[in-house]
C-alpha positions as CSV (number, residue, x, y, z in Angstrom):
1,M,29.1,-33.7,-12.3
2,K,29.3,-34.4,-8.6
3,N,30.4,-30.8,-7.9
4,I,27.4,-29.4,-9.8
5,F,25.1,-31.7,-7.8
6,K,26.7,-30.5,-4.5
7,V,26.3,-26.9,-5.6
8,L,22.6,-27.4,-6.4
9,I,21.9,-29.1,-3.1
10,L,23.7,-26.3,-1.2
11,L,21.7,-23.7,-3.2
12,L,18.4,-25.5,-2.4
13,I,19.2,-25.7,1.3
14,T,20.2,-22.0,1.3
15,I,17.0,-21.0,-0.4
16,S,14.8,-23.1,1.9
17,F,16.4,-21.5,5.1
18,S,16.4,-17.9,3.9
19,K,13.8,-15.5,5.3
20,A,10.6,-15.2,3.3
21,E,10.1,-12.0,1.5
22,L,8.2,-9.4,3.5
23,L,6.2,-6.7,1.7
24,N,7.8,-3.3,1.4
25,P,6.2,0.1,1.0
26,S,5.0,1.1,-2.4
27,S,3.1,4.1,-3.7
28,A,0.5,1.6,-5.1
29,I,-0.5,0.4,-1.6
30,T,-3.4,2.3,-0.1
31,P,-3.6,3.7,3.5
32,K,-6.1,1.0,4.6
33,E,-3.9,-1.8,2.9
34,V,-0.9,-0.5,4.9
35,V,-2.8,-1.1,8.2
36,K,-4.2,-4.4,7.0
37,I,-0.7,-5.6,6.1
38,Q,0.6,-4.6,9.5
39,L,-2.3,-6.2,11.4
40,S,-2.2,-9.4,9.3
41,G,1.5,-9.7,10.1
42,L,1.0,-9.3,13.8
43,Q,-2.0,-11.7,13.8
44,Q,0.4,-14.4,12.6
45,N,3.6,-13.1,14.0
46,D,5.8,-16.2,13.6
47,L,4.2,-17.4,10.3
48,E,7.2,-16.9,8.0
49,F,9.9,-16.8,10.7
50,K,10.2,-15.7,14.3
51,D,8.8,-12.2,14.7
52,S,8.1,-11.8,10.9
53,G,4.9,-10.0,11.7
54,I,6.7,-7.4,13.8
55,E,9.3,-7.0,11.1
56,Q,6.5,-6.6,8.5
57,T,4.9,-3.9,10.7
58,W,8.3,-2.2,11.1
59,N,8.7,-2.1,7.3
60,F,5.6,0.2,7.1
61,A,6.6,2.5,10.0
62,H,7.3,6.1,9.0
63,P,11.0,7.0,9.4
64,N,10.0,9.6,12.0
65,N,8.3,6.9,14.0
66,K,11.4,4.7,13.7
67,K,13.4,7.5,15.2
68,V,11.1,7.5,18.3
69,T,10.9,3.8,18.7
70,G,14.6,3.1,18.1
71,P,16.0,0.3,16.0
72,L,14.1,-2.9,15.2
73,N,15.1,-4.8,18.3
74,N,13.7,-2.0,20.5
75,F,10.5,-2.0,18.4
76,K,10.2,-5.8,19.0
77,R,10.5,-5.3,22.7
78,M,7.9,-2.5,22.6
79,I,5.4,-4.6,20.7
80,K,5.9,-7.5,23.0
81,G,5.6,-5.3,26.1
82,A,2.4,-4.7,28.2
83,S,1.1,-1.9,26.0
84,Y,0.9,-3.7,22.7
85,Q,1.4,-7.4,23.3
86,M,-2.3,-8.0,22.7
87,M,-1.7,-7.4,19.0
88,I,0.6,-10.5,18.8
89,D,-1.4,-13.5,17.5
90,H,-4.7,-11.7,17.9
91,L,-7.8,-13.6,16.7
92,S,-9.4,-10.9,14.5
93,H,-9.4,-7.2,13.7
94,T,-11.6,-4.6,12.0
95,I,-10.3,-1.4,10.3
96,T,-12.6,1.6,10.0
97,K,-11.6,4.9,8.4
98,V,-12.6,7.8,10.6
99,G,-11.0,10.7,8.8
100,G,-8.3,11.9,6.5
101,S,-7.0,14.0,3.7
102,N,-4.6,13.4,0.8
103,K,-1.7,13.5,3.2
104,S,-3.0,11.7,6.3
105,V,-5.6,9.1,7.1
106,Q,-6.9,8.0,10.5
107,F,-8.5,4.6,11.3
108,E,-10.2,3.0,14.3
109,V,-8.8,-0.5,14.7
110,I,-10.5,-3.0,17.0
111,I,-8.6,-6.2,17.8
112,L,-9.9,-9.3,19.5
113,D,-6.9,-10.7,21.3
114,K,-6.2,-14.4,22.0
115,N,-7.8,-14.0,25.4
116,K,-11.1,-12.9,23.7
117,I,-10.8,-9.3,24.9
118,Y,-11.5,-6.4,22.5
119,H,-9.1,-3.4,22.3
120,K,-9.5,-0.2,20.3
121,F,-6.6,1.7,18.8
122,N,-6.4,4.9,16.8
123,W,-4.1,4.3,13.9
124,Q,-2.7,7.0,11.6
125,V,-0.8,6.7,8.3
126,E,0.7,9.6,6.4
127,K,2.0,9.9,2.8
128,Y,5.8,10.2,2.8
129,T,6.6,13.4,0.8
130,E,10.4,13.5,0.9
131,E,12.6,12.3,-2.0
132,G,13.8,8.7,-2.0
133,S,12.5,5.2,-2.2
134,L,9.6,5.9,0.1
135,K,8.3,9.0,-1.8
136,D,4.5,8.9,-2.0
137,C,4.2,5.7,0.2
138,W,1.7,5.6,3.0
139,L,3.4,4.8,6.3
140,T,2.3,4.5,9.9
141,T,3.0,7.6,12.0
142,M,1.0,6.8,15.1
143,V,-0.8,4.0,17.0
144,S,-2.5,5.0,20.2
145,S,-2.3,3.1,23.4
146,P,-5.0,0.4,23.5
147,I,-8.4,1.2,25.0
148,P,-9.9,-2.0,26.5
149,L,-13.4,-2.6,25.4
150,G,-14.1,-5.7,27.4
151,S,-14.6,-9.5,26.9
152,S,-16.3,-11.1,23.9
153,I,-17.8,-13.7,26.2
């Protein structure tokens, strides 16, 4: 009986310290939802665990994008770098569709960063067409450099 109790305690400890489940691409997720998932993760980057928001964003990056950015650790450094750090823990965001087709959709994203400065991004997602687990999933293929729009004050 004591052994069963010890196993249960160990199991509960293991579960409580394991990483929370991040969302993964699915053909049921719309292009705008992909962008929303990524931005919401970045808005609360350390909510589930350290850099969970960046990892969530990485999950929805197109494989061709991942080839350019390198492995996850490189992607984390890039997001935390000067070009994109304003996305981390930002205060709010808006997502507006500006164009698209059945294979590619473009959005204008405006972020209010934690310093109350607005930044605009062009964000593109594409439907993955190759065979495999990502087939027919919408994935991010491009995020522009930020365009500063000024202070909210």
